[in-house]
Each structure stands twice: as structure tokens, then as C-alpha cells.
ChimeraX commands (.cxc) that place a marker at each C-alpha (Angstrom):
marker #1 position 5.97,-16.62,20.98 radius 0.5
marker #1 position 3.12,-15.12,18.30 radius 0.5
marker #1 position 4.61,-13.69,15.49 radius 0.5
marker #1 position 1.60,-11.61,12.73 radius 0.5
marker #1 position 3.82,-11.57,9.03 radius 0.5
marker #1 position 1.96,-8.94,6.40 radius 0.5
marker #1 position 3.74,-9.70,3.29 radius 0.5
marker #1 position 4.49,-13.44,4.25 radius 0.5
marker #1 position 4.18,-14.34,0.71 radius 0.5
marker #1 position 7.11,-11.19,-0.79 radius 0.5
marker #1 position 10.75,-11.94,-1.57 radius 0.5
marker #1 position 11.26,-11.28,2.14 radius 0.5
marker #1 position 9.00,-11.94,3.46 radius 0.5
marker #1 position 8.48,-15.75,2.63 radius 0.5
marker #1 position 12.10,-16.42,4.34 radius 0.5
marker #1 position 10.78,-14.60,7.17 radius 0.5
marker #1 position 7.79,-17.02,7.86 radius 0.5
marker #1 position 10.71,-20.14,7.18 radius 0.5
marker #1 position 12.87,-18.83,9.51 radius 0.5
marker #1 position 9.89,-18.37,11.90 radius 0.5
marker #1 position 8.64,-21.71,11.36 radius 0.5
marker #1 position 11.82,-23.19,11.64 radius 0.5
marker #1 position 12.17,-21.79,15.32 radius 0.5
marker #1 position 9.24,-22.82,16.28 radius 0.5
marker #1 position 7.07,-19.89,16.47 radius 0.5
marker #1 position 3.15,-19.38,16.46 radius 0.5
marker #1 position 2.45,-17.44,12.25 radius 0.5
marker #1 position 0.00,-15.84,10.87 radius 0.5
marker #1 position -0.64,-13.94,7.75 radius 0.5
marker #1 position -1.70,-10.56,6.46 radius 0.5
marker #1 position -3.30,-11.55,3.31 radius 0.5
marker #1 position -4.71,-9.96,0.22 radius 0.5
marker #1 position -6.35,-11.83,-1.67 radius 0.5
marker #1 position -3.91,-11.59,-4.53 radius 0.5
marker #1 position -1.87,-14.00,-1.38 radius 0.5
marker #1 position 0.51,-15.72,-3.22 radius 0.5
marker #1 position 1.20,-19.59,-0.59 radius 0.5
marker #1 position 3.44,-20.59,-4.62 radius 0.5
marker #1 position 6.41,-18.45,-2.46 radius 0.5
marker #1 position 5.46,-20.37,0.53 radius 0.5
marker #1 position 6.78,-23.91,-0.43 radius 0.5
marker #1 position 7.42,-26.52,1.72 radius 0.5
marker #1 position 6.22,-24.56,4.83 radius 0.5
marker #1 position 2.59,-23.76,3.68 radius 0.5
marker #1 position -0.25,-25.40,5.28 radius 0.5
marker #1 position 1.90,-24.65,8.73 radius 0.5
marker #1 position 0.34,-21.55,9.89 radius 0.5
marker #1 position -2.49,-19.06,10.19 radius 0.5
marker #1 position -4.09,-17.13,6.88 radius 0.5
marker #1 position -6.42,-14.29,8.04 radius 0.5
marker #1 position -7.61,-11.65,5.50 radius 0.5
marker #1 position -8.35,-8.45,7.50 radius 0.5
marker #1 position -7.23,-7.65,11.33 radius 0.5
marker #1 position -10.46,-8.25,13.67 radius 0.5
marker #1 position -9.13,-11.48,12.76 radius 0.5
marker #1 position -5.07,-10.41,13.52 radius 0.5
marker #1 position -6.11,-9.21,16.84 radius 0.5
marker #1 position -8.50,-12.20,17.89 radius 0.5
marker #1 position -4.19,-13.95,17.48 radius 0.5
marker #1 position -3.13,-11.58,20.15 radius 0.5
marker #1 position 0.38,-11.49,18.33 radius 0.5
marker #1 position 3.67,-10.68,20.45 radius 0.5
marker #1 position 5.66,-9.21,17.03 radius 0.5
marker #1 position 4.28,-8.28,14.11 radius 0.5
marker #1 position 6.55,-7.68,10.86 radius 0.5
marker #1 position 5.03,-5.37,8.52 radius 0.5
marker #1 position 6.87,-6.26,5.41 radius 0.5
marker link #1:1,2 radius 0.2
marker link #1:2,3 radius 0.2
marker link #1:3,4 radius 0.2
marker link #1:4,5 radius 0.2
marker link #1:5,6 radius 0.2
marker link #1:6,7 radius 0.2
marker link #1:7,8 radius 0.2
marker link #1:8,9 radius 0.2
marker link #1:9,10 radius 0.2
marker link #1:10,11 radius 0.2
marker link #1:11,12 radius 0.2
marker link #1:12,13 radius 0.2
marker link #1:13,14 radius 0.2
marker link #1:14,15 radius 0.2
marker link #1:15,16 radius 0.2
marker link #1:16,17 radius 0.2
marker link #1:17,18 radius 0.2
marker link #1:18,19 radius 0.2
marker link #1:19,20 radius 0.2
marker link #1:20,21 radius 0.2
marker link #1:21,22 radius 0.2
marker link #1:22,23 radius 0.2
marker link #1:23,24 radius 0.2
marker link #1:24,25 radius 0.2
marker link #1:25,26 radius 0.2
marker link #1:26,27 radius 0.2
marker link #1:27,28 radius 0.2
marker link #1:28,29 radius 0.2
marker link #1:29,30 radius 0.2
marker link #1:30,31 radius 0.2
marker link #1:31,32 radius 0.2
marker link #1:32,33 radius 0.2
marker link #1:33,34 radius 0.2
marker link #1:34,35 radius 0.2
marker link #1:35,36 radius 0.2
marker link #1:36,37 radius 0.2
marker link #1:37,38 radius 0.2
marker link #1:38,39 radius 0.2
marker link #1:39,40 radius 0.2
marker link #1:40,41 radius 0.2
marker link #1:41,42 radius 0.2
marker link #1:42,43 radius 0.2
marker link #1:43,44 radius 0.2
marker link #1:44,45 radius 0.2
marker link #1:45,46 radius 0.2
marker link #1:46,47 radius 0.2
marker link #1:47,48 radius 0.2
marker link #1:48,49 radius 0.2
marker link #1:49,50 radius 0.2
marker link #1:50,51 radius 0.2
marker link #1:51,52 radius 0.2
marker link #1:52,53 radius 0.2
marker link #1:53,54 radius 0.2
marker link #1:54,55 radius 0.2
marker link #1:55,56 radius 0.2
marker link #1:56,57 radius 0.2
marker link #1:57,58 radius 0.2
marker link #1:58,59 radius 0.2
marker link #1:59,60 radius 0.2
marker link #1:60,61 radius 0.2
marker link #1:61,62 radius 0.2
marker link #1:62,63 radius 0.2
marker link #1:63,64 radius 0.2
marker link #1:64,65 radius 0.2
marker link #1:65,66 radius 0.2
marker link #1:66,67 radius 0.2
view
């Protein structure tokens, strides 16, 4: 499943992203320029990162988590 997550570097978001990737979903993060990849730690690089809604729309997510 293709999953779009906003707030993926936050306290709740980083746990959700790890779980989604662990379940082998394709994950895209819509992040601000202040994005802190360090919170995602060992999953870094296994997800796609975009900074605007147009790029996220091209991903065509099945599910969106807005955190």
C-alpha cells in the first residue's frame, strides 16, 4: 500500500513510519524544510521525502496520515 504521512518526524509520526516500513508499505513523507530525519534513525533512506503537495499527489497514496 502507498502511504503518505505528514508529521513523520514528530514523536508519533516516527513510530508510525517505522511500523509502516516494517510492514513493507511504500511510505512518502510530506515534510517542512525544518524536517528532522534524525528522529527516524535506522529507517532513514527507506522512504521518499517531498516538500510540497503537488509531489505528494503524484505519489497517489492509498492512505494519508496527517499528524
